[in-house]
C-alpha positions in Angstrom: 53.8 -31.7 3.5 51.2 -33.6 5.5 51.9 -31.3 8.6 51.4 -28.3 6.3 48.1 -29.6 5.0 46.9 -30.3 8.5 47.8 -26.8 9.7 46.1 -25.3 6.6 42.9 -27.3 7.3 43.0 -26.4 11.0 43.3 -22.6 10.1 40.5 -23.0 7.5 38.2 -24.6 10.1 38.8 -21.9 12.6 38.1 -19.2 10.1 34.8 -20.9 9.0 33.6 -21.2 12.6 34.6 -17.5 13.3 32.8 -16.5 10.1 29.7 -18.3 11.0 29.6 -16.9 14.5 30.2 -13.4 13.0 27.3 -13.8 10.7 25.1 -14.9 13.5 26.1 -12.0 15.6 25.5 -9.5 12.7 22.0 -10.7 11.9 20.1 -7.4 11.5 16.8 -9.1 10.6 13.9 -7.2 12.4 11.4 -10.1 12.0 12.1 -11.4 15.5 10.9 -8.1 17.0 7.7 -7.7 14.9 4.9 -8.9 17.2 1.8 -7.5 15.5 0.3 -8.6 12.2 -1.8 -6.1 10.2 -4.0 -6.7 7.3 -4.4 -3.6 5.0 -7.8 -3.4 3.3 -7.8 -0.8 0.4 -10.8 1.4 -0.2 -13.7 0.1 -2.2 -13.5 1.5 -5.7 -17.1 2.8 -5.2 -16.1 4.8 -2.2 -13.8 7.2 -4.0 -14.3 11.0 -4.8 -11.9 13.3 -6.5 -13.2 16.6 -7.9 -9.8 17.2 -9.6 -10.3 14.1 -11.9 -10.9 16.2 -14.9 -7.5 18.1 -14.8 -5.5 15.1 -13.6 -7.0 12.5 -16.1 -6.6 15.0 -19.0 -2.9 15.5 -18.2 -2.0 11.8 -18.6 -4.8 10.8 -20.8 -6.4 8.5 -18.2 -9.9 7.4 -17.5 -11.6 7.9 -14.2 -11.0 4.3 -13.2 -7.4 4.3 -14.2 -6.7 7.4 -12.1 -8.6 5.9 -9.2 -6.7 2.6 -9.4 -3.4 4.5 -9.5 -4.2 6.4 -6.3 -5.6 3.2 -4.7 -2.5 1.1 -5.4 0.0 3.9 -4.6 -1.6 4.7 -1.2 -1.5 1.0 -0.3 2.1 0.8 -1.5 3.2 3.8 0.7 1.2 2.6 3.6 2.8 -0.9 3.3 6.4 0.6 3.1 5.7 2.8 6.1 4.6 0.0 8.2 7.0 -2.8 7.2 9.6 -2.0 9.8 7.1 -2.0 12.7 4.9 -5.1 12.1 4.3 -8.0 9.8 1.9 -6.9 6.9 -0.5 -8.6 4.7 -2.4 -6.7 2.1 -5.2 -7.2 -0.4 -3.5 -5.6 -3.4 -2.7 -8.8 -5.4 1.0 -9.2 -6.2 1.2 -12.9 -7.2 -1.0 -15.1 -9.4 -1.0 -17.8 -6.7 -2.8 -15.7 -4.2 -5.3 -14.1 -6.6 -8.3 -16.2 -5.9 -8.1 -16.4 -2.1 -7.3 -12.7 -1.9 -10.2 -11.7 -4.2 -12.6 -14.0 -2.2 -11.7 -12.5 1.1 -11.8 -8.9 -0.2 -15.2 -9.5 -1.8 -16.5 -11.1 1.5 -15.4 -8.0 3.4 -16.9 -5.5 1.0 -20.2 -7.5 1.0 -20.7 -7.2 4.8 -20.0 -3.6 5.4 -21.8 -0.3 5.1 -20.7 3.2 5.9 -21.9 6.1 8.1 -20.4 9.5 9.2 -19.0 9.6 12.7 -17.0 12.1 14.6 -13.3 11.2 14.2 -11.4 9.9 17.3 -8.7 12.1 18.7 -5.3 11.3 17.3 -3.0 9.7 19.9 -1.1 12.5 21.9 2.7 12.4 22.3 4.0 10.7 25.5 4.5 13.6 27.8 2.2 15.3 30.4 1.9 18.6 28.7 0.6 17.1 25.5 -1.8 14.8 27.4 -3.2 17.8 29.3 -3.7 19.7 26.1 -5.3 16.8 24.6 -7.8 16.4 27.5 -8.6 20.1 27.3 -9.1 19.9 23.6 -11.4 16.9 24.0 -13.6 18.8 26.5 -13.7 21.8 24.0 -14.6 19.4 21.2 -17.4 17.9 23.3 -18.9 21.3 24.0 -18.6 22.3 20.3 -20.4 19.1 19.2 -23.2 19.7 21.7 -23.6 23.2 20.2 -23.6 21.8 16.7 -26.3 19.2 17.5 -28.4 22.0 19.1 -28.0 24.2 16.0 -28.7 21.3 13.6 -32.2 20.7 15.1 -35.0 21.7 12.7 -37.0 24.7 13.6 -39.9 26.9 12.3 -38.9 30.1 10.5 -41.5 32.3 8.7 -43.9 29.3 8.7 -41.3 26.9 7.1 -39.5 24.0 8.6 -35.8 24.6 8.2 -32.5 23.2 9.6 -28.9 24.1 9.8 -26.5 22.0 7.8 -23.9 20.3 10.0 -20.2 20.6 9.1 -18.4 17.3 8.2 -14.8 18.5 8.3 -14.2 16.7 11.6 -16.1 13.6 10.7 -14.9 10.4 9.0 -16.7 7.7 7.0 -16.9 4.9 9.5 -17.4 1.1 8.7 -20.4 -0.8 10.0 -20.2 -4.6 10.0 -23.3 -6.7 9.3 -21.6 -10.0 9.9 -18.6 -9.3 12.2 -18.0 -13.1 12.4 -16.5 -12.9 8.9 -13.7 -10.7 10.3 -12.9 -13.2 13.0 -12.8 -16.0 10.4 -10.4 -14.1 8.2 -8.3 -13.1 11.3 -8.0 -16.8 12.2 -7.2 -18.0 8.8 -4.5 -15.3 8.1 -3.3 -15.0 11.8 -4.1 -11.3 11.9 -4.0 -9.0 15.0 -5.3 -5.8 13.3 -7.4 -4.9 10.2 -6.5 -1.4 8.9 -9.4 -0.4 6.6 -9.0 2.5 4.2 -12.6 3.5 4.1 -12.7 6.5 1.7 -10.2 8.4 -0.5 -11.2 11.9 -1.4 -9.8 15.1 -3.0 -12.2 17.9 -2.6 -12.0 21.7 -3.1 -13.5 24.3 -0.7 -16.0 26.2 -2.8 -17.3 28.5 -0.1 -15.2 31.3 -1.6 -16.7 32.9 -4.7 -13.2 33.9 -5.9 -11.7 30.4 -5.8 -11.3 30.2 -9.6 -9.0 33.2 -9.6 -7.1 32.5 -6.4 -3.6 31.1 -7.0 -3.3 30.0 -3.3 -6.5 28.0 -3.4 -6.3 24.4 -2.2 -8.1 21.2 -2.2 -8.1 18.8 0.8 -6.7 15.3 0.4 -8.5 13.3 3.0 -8.3 9.5 3.7 -10.7 7.9 6.1 -9.7 4.8 8.0 -10.9 2.4 10.7 -8.6 0.1 12.7 -10.2 -3.1 14.1 -8.8 -5.9 16.2 -9.1 -9.6 15.3 -12.4 -9.8 17.2 -14.0 -7.0 15.1 -13.8 -4.4 17.8 -13.0 -0.8 16.8 -9.6 0.4 18.0 -9.5 3.7 16.3 -11.3 5.6 13.6 -10.6 8.8 12.0 -8.8 10.4 9.0 -5.5 11.8 7.8 -5.5 14.9 5.6 -3.3 17.3 3.8 -3.8 20.4 1.6 -2.8 20.3 -2.0 -2.7 23.2 -4.6 -6.0 23.6 -6.3 -4.6 23.5 -9.8 -2.2 20.6 -9.2 -2.7 18.1 -12.1 0.4 15.9 -11.6 -0.8 12.6 -10.0 2.8 11.6 -9.1 3.4 14.8 -7.2 0.2 14.2 -5.2 1.6 10.7 -4.3 5.2 11.7 -3.6 4.7 15.0 -1.9 1.3 14.8 -0.1 0.7 11.2 0.7 3.4 10.8 3.3 1.9 13.3 5.8 -1.6 11.7 5.5 0.0 8.3 6.2 1.9 9.6 9.2 -1.3 10.8 10.7 -2.9 7.4 10.2 -0.2 5.1 11.6 0.6 7.2 14.7 -2.6 5.7 16.1 -1.5 2.1 15.8 -0.1 0.4 18.9 2.7 -1.8 17.7 
């Protein structure tokens, strides 16, 4: 009987060791490979524009602020989920009561030291092959020539005795962040051990009203455009631009906007992050 018990204990011990070793070998955690830490900063509620608010808010009986907060939180959520496998993420959308005060203070501090200005968007990162890189360089040269022409055309001039000027297009510009106290960014980076700050600068849904027939056009669209700036822990700009997507002009379902049209915008943004 004693021999049987000893054999049983020996077998059990071998099984436990093998099981522990197996579990160690089958650890699929990705935390060890995540080297970069990114802080997501949602857009300031004051920097929001949506000319479809009337039809979207009416459908779900929401106020302007309720609709704005819905898009703000949902964009942050999708952005968070899209990044979580590639880096360690901290964000400013409060999820626990314990972090409320510190998070609100940091977010308020950031909002208080920034202003905004329109800048030409930086080129999206090309794919890693020679053909794409050559095309990108050629496109950059063409873009530079076009910008020079726009600046020339934008200069004021005298016509029929009046001072006039040509309005500059803003389709290839983004709302860029200007820091008045960049040291605050460094302080937050040190406190939270952050490598990058990903600012969502502006969220906008805007129709193209150049066509006089837009009200009767079933194929008319609005542009969903999200402006962003990526800074390092020293407050230096790494990349600035926007992601955009076309949505049906008469779309009033906020959930469809989020589920169908957000993902492409987010893909355009995160492709410019060096993990």
